[in-house]
N, C-alpha and C positions, 0 to 999 in steps of 0.2 A: 426484581427477585431473581437470584441466581438459580441454577439448575438444582443444586443440592438443597437449597431452601424450599424450592417447589416440590422436590421429592419428599422432603420431611413433612411439608404441609399435607401432601397427598397421603402419605403413610399414616399420619396422625389423624387427620379429619375423616378421610374415607374409612380408615380402619376403625375409628370410633363408631361411625354410623352403621357399619355392617357388623359390628361386634355382637349385636343382639341376635341377628340371624345366624351368625357363625357359632355363637354359644349354644343356640338351640340345636344346630346341626351336629356339633361336636359332642355335646352331652348325650344326645340320643344315639349318636354313633358309638359311644362307649357302651351303652346298654345293648345295642344290637350286636356289636362285636362280641361282647361277653356272652350273650345267649348263643351265638354261633360257636364260640370256643367250648362252651359247656356241652353242646350237642356233639362236637367232634371228639371230645374226650370220653364219651359214653360208648363203650364197645358192645353194649347189650349183653354182656356176659359171654361173648363169642370169641373163639380163637380162630385166626385166619386159616382156612383150608381152601385152596384153589379149586374151582369147579372145572370139570372137563368141558370140552366144546359141546358134547351131547347133553350134559347137565345144564349148560347155559341155554341151549336151544329149548329144552324142556321147561326151564324156568320162565323164559320169555313167553312161551306159548300159554302156559298155565296162568301166569300172573296177569297178562293182558286180558285174558278171558275172565279171571276172577275179579279183577279191579278195572273195569273199562274206563273209569274216570282218570286213572293214573296215566301219565304221559311218558314216564321214563322208568326203566328197570335197570338197576345198577347191581353188578355182581360183587362178591366179596373181594376186598383188596387188603393190603397190610394196613392201610389207613382206616378203612371201615370194614371190619371182618364179618359182615353180614350182608344178606341180600336186602335191597331196598326198592320199594315201589313208591314213586313220588310224583307230585304235580306241584303247582305253585302254592307254597305255604303249607303243604300237607305231605306226610311221609309215613309209610308203613314199613317196619323192619321185620325181617323174617330170617330164620336159620336156613341152613343149606337143604333141609328137608321141607322147606316152605311152610313151616309152622310159624304163625304170627307171634312176634315177640312184643311189639308195641305199635301203637298208632298215635301220631301226634300232629298237631296243627300249631304253627307258630302263633297264629292269632288267638289261640286259647290261652297263651301265657299272660300273666298279669301285666298290664300296661303295654304289651308288645304292639298291638294294633295302633294305639295312640302314638307310641314312640316312632313307629315306622312312618306314619303319615305326617307327623311333625318333622321328621327327618327329610321326607320327600317333598312336602308342599305346605308345611305349616298349618295343615288342616283347612286350607282354603282352595282346594281343588286345583284346576289348571292354572289359575292366576298365581297361586302359591309356588308351583314348581318353576315358573319362569322367574319369579322373584328370587327363588333359591338359586337358580342357575346363574343369574347375573351377579348375585351376591358372591357366589363361589368364584366366578371369574375375577371379580374385583378383589376377592381374598387372595387369589393366586398372584395378581399384580402387586398387591400390598406386600406379599411374602417376598417376591423378587426384589422389590425396592428395599425391604428390610435387610436382605442379604448385602445389597450394595452399600447401604448406610453402615452396616456392621464392618464391611471391608475397609471403609475409610478410617475406622477407629479400632482396627483389629489389634493394634499393639496394646490396647488396654484390656485385652481378653484375660479373664481370670476364671478358672474352672470353679473355684470355691464360691463365686458369686452366683452360681446357678440356683442355689437355694437361698431365698431371702432370709436375712438374719432377723429382720423385724418388719413392721408394717409401714415403715417410712417409704415415701415415694421413691427416693434414690435407690433403696434396696430392692423395691419391687421392679423398678425400671431395669436395673442391672440383671435381675433374674429373667425378666422378659427378653432381654437381648440375648443372654447366653442360652437359655432353653430354646428360644426361637431359632437360634442357629442350628441346634442339634436336630430339630424336626423340620427344618425349612424345606428340604427336598421332598420327603414324603408328604408333607402338608401341601406343597405346591401341586404334587401329583393328584392328591385327593381332591383339591379344588378344581383343577382343570378337567379331571375325569368326571366329576360331578356335573360340571357344565355340559360336557359332551354327551352324557347320558340323556339329558333333557333334549339337546339338539342332536339327536342321533343320526339325522340325515347327513350330517357333516362327515361321518365316517363309515356308516354301514355299507355304502356303495363299494368301499374298498374290499369288503369281505366277499362280495359276489365273485364267484370263480369264473375265470375266462374259459369258456367251454370249447374253444377252438382246438386246444391241445387234447381235450377229452375225445373229440370226434375222431382223432387219428388212432386212439387206443381201443383195443378190443379186449373185453373181459369175458370170462366164462359165464355162460347163462346157467342159473340155478333152477332147481325144480320149483315150479309155481306153488305159492302158498305153503312153503315148506321151510321151517325155521332152520333145521339142521343143515340142509343143503345150502341155504343162503349164507348162514354164518360161517360155514366151512369155506365157501368161496371167498368171502370177505377176509377171513383169516389167512388164506393162502396168498393174498396180495401182500400182506405184511406179516410173514410167519413169525418174526421175532417180537412183534408188538403184543401187548396185553389187551384183549378185548374186554372193556370195562363196563359198557352200558349200551342200551338200545333205546331210542326215543321215537315216539310217534310223531308224525307231522302235526304242526300246529295249524289247524284249519280255521280260516276266517270266512265262513260262508257268506256269500252275497245273496241277499234275499231275492233280488231281481233275477239273478242268474238261476237260482234254485227253482224258481217258478217256471222258468223256460224249459228246463230239462230235468229229468229224473235220473240221469246218468250218474252213477256213483263216482266219486273222485278216486284216482289211484292212491294207494297207500304207499308213500315213499318214506321208508324208515331211515333214521340216521343211526349208524353203528359207530360208536366212539372207541378209540384206541389210545393207550398210553405206550409210546415207543420208548421214551426215556424216563425212567422213574425219578431221576434226579432233577428234572426241570421243574420250574414252578407251575407253568400252565399245563394243566392236566386235561385229558379228553380232547386234545386239540387236533388229533388226526381223525378224520371222519370219512366214512363211506356211505353214500346214499343208495339204498336198495329199493327197487319197486317190488313190493311183496307179491302182488298178483301175477306179475309177469316174470319175476325172478331175474330181472336184469339190473345191472349196476349202472346207475345214472351219473355218479360222480365219485371221484377219489381225491380227497383233499388232505395233503400232509402239511402240517404247519411249517415245517422247514422249507418246503417248496414254494410257499407263498411269496409274493413280492413284499418288499419292505413295508409299503403302506398298509398291506393287509395284516402283516405281523403286528404292526403297531396298533391297528384297529382291533385286533383280537384281544389286546390287553386292556382296552378302555374300561369295560365293566369289571373284569377280574381285579384290576388294580384298585378299583374303588370299593368293592364290597367283598373281595376275597373269593368270588365264585371260581371254582376249579383251581384254587390256589391252596397250598398247604397251610396247616394250622399256624405255623410260625409266622406266615405273612399276616394272617388275621390278628395274631397277637401284636404284631408290629403296628398295624394301623389303629388298633384299639388303644395301644399305648400312646401313639401320636395324638389321637383324639383327646385322650385324658390330659396329656401335657399341654395341648393346644387350648383346652378349657382353662387350665391354670394361667397360662401366660396372657390369654385374652382378658381374664378377670383382673390380672395385675395391671394390664395396660388401661383398662377402662377406669379403674380406681385412680391410677396415676394421672391420666389425661384429664379426668374430671377435676381432680384436686388442682392441677396446675393451670387449667383453663378457666373453669367456672368458679372455683373457690376464691381465686385471686380477684376476679371481677367483683365478687360479693364483698370481699374485704375492702376494696376501694370505695 
């Protein structure tokens, strides 16, 4: 068997067997992406008015006290012109006077919880997420092979063949090839990033900041337990950046350690900035502040990270649009929709040409 024949066999057979998992992931991805887009287009009837630093400090203080279960406070921006208190799957929108506008939970939406877990693990817990990860990796390899196979016959490319004229196998196959070419790069990124989200130990280490450079830097000490003093000092480090949100630390208490000591853990908050409004990855520049002591523990600007950390920073945002603009969410939702179509075409065509012929014999 020649290399080209082996690649065709792999593309056809492996692609056929992972098509069921990929169809589930892509169709649920269309639903989840559509929900995200609808949320982003809802401005809650607000017009963007920037908050002063004093107002931001007051907002953080009052909302963390009012909503202790919320982990992040976001300030109004041109993209979301309202204050938001949020935690995983839940969000409360407020106006600039902190009057509550709406309270929502993603899992309250029809079919959302089922779609989310189908997308993540096919509703079979940990085993499902690993099946999903390896199917995604295989899907990425199949996509690369498809690009190579198209390159060999690229002279036969016709734009009008992107939309099938009828349900014949030849027409469906041509559409599969042409549409697949258009979405091949973003589809490959979605597949690989999906695999890496499950196996996050492969890349999260790159995000850990090298503290040796931090030890040589001295930052002004803020007033203890005082939001305005601490946010002001953080803003002075990057005076031209927009302070967009403040997040609580995600604590994972160890029961054994908790029994040994009653000492409370320090509250190290993450203060997020947007320095360049035009870039895709938002809230990427962060300052960690010890609230009780008023000391800055780390200053991390995305542009100063090593290349490995910059790439790692994009793993999740590229997959689900976190911290990315609505245009990117629209792109990956469209890719998922087109991917659903071409997978359907390929399944029908492969079944007809492989199994129907055997039955005919």
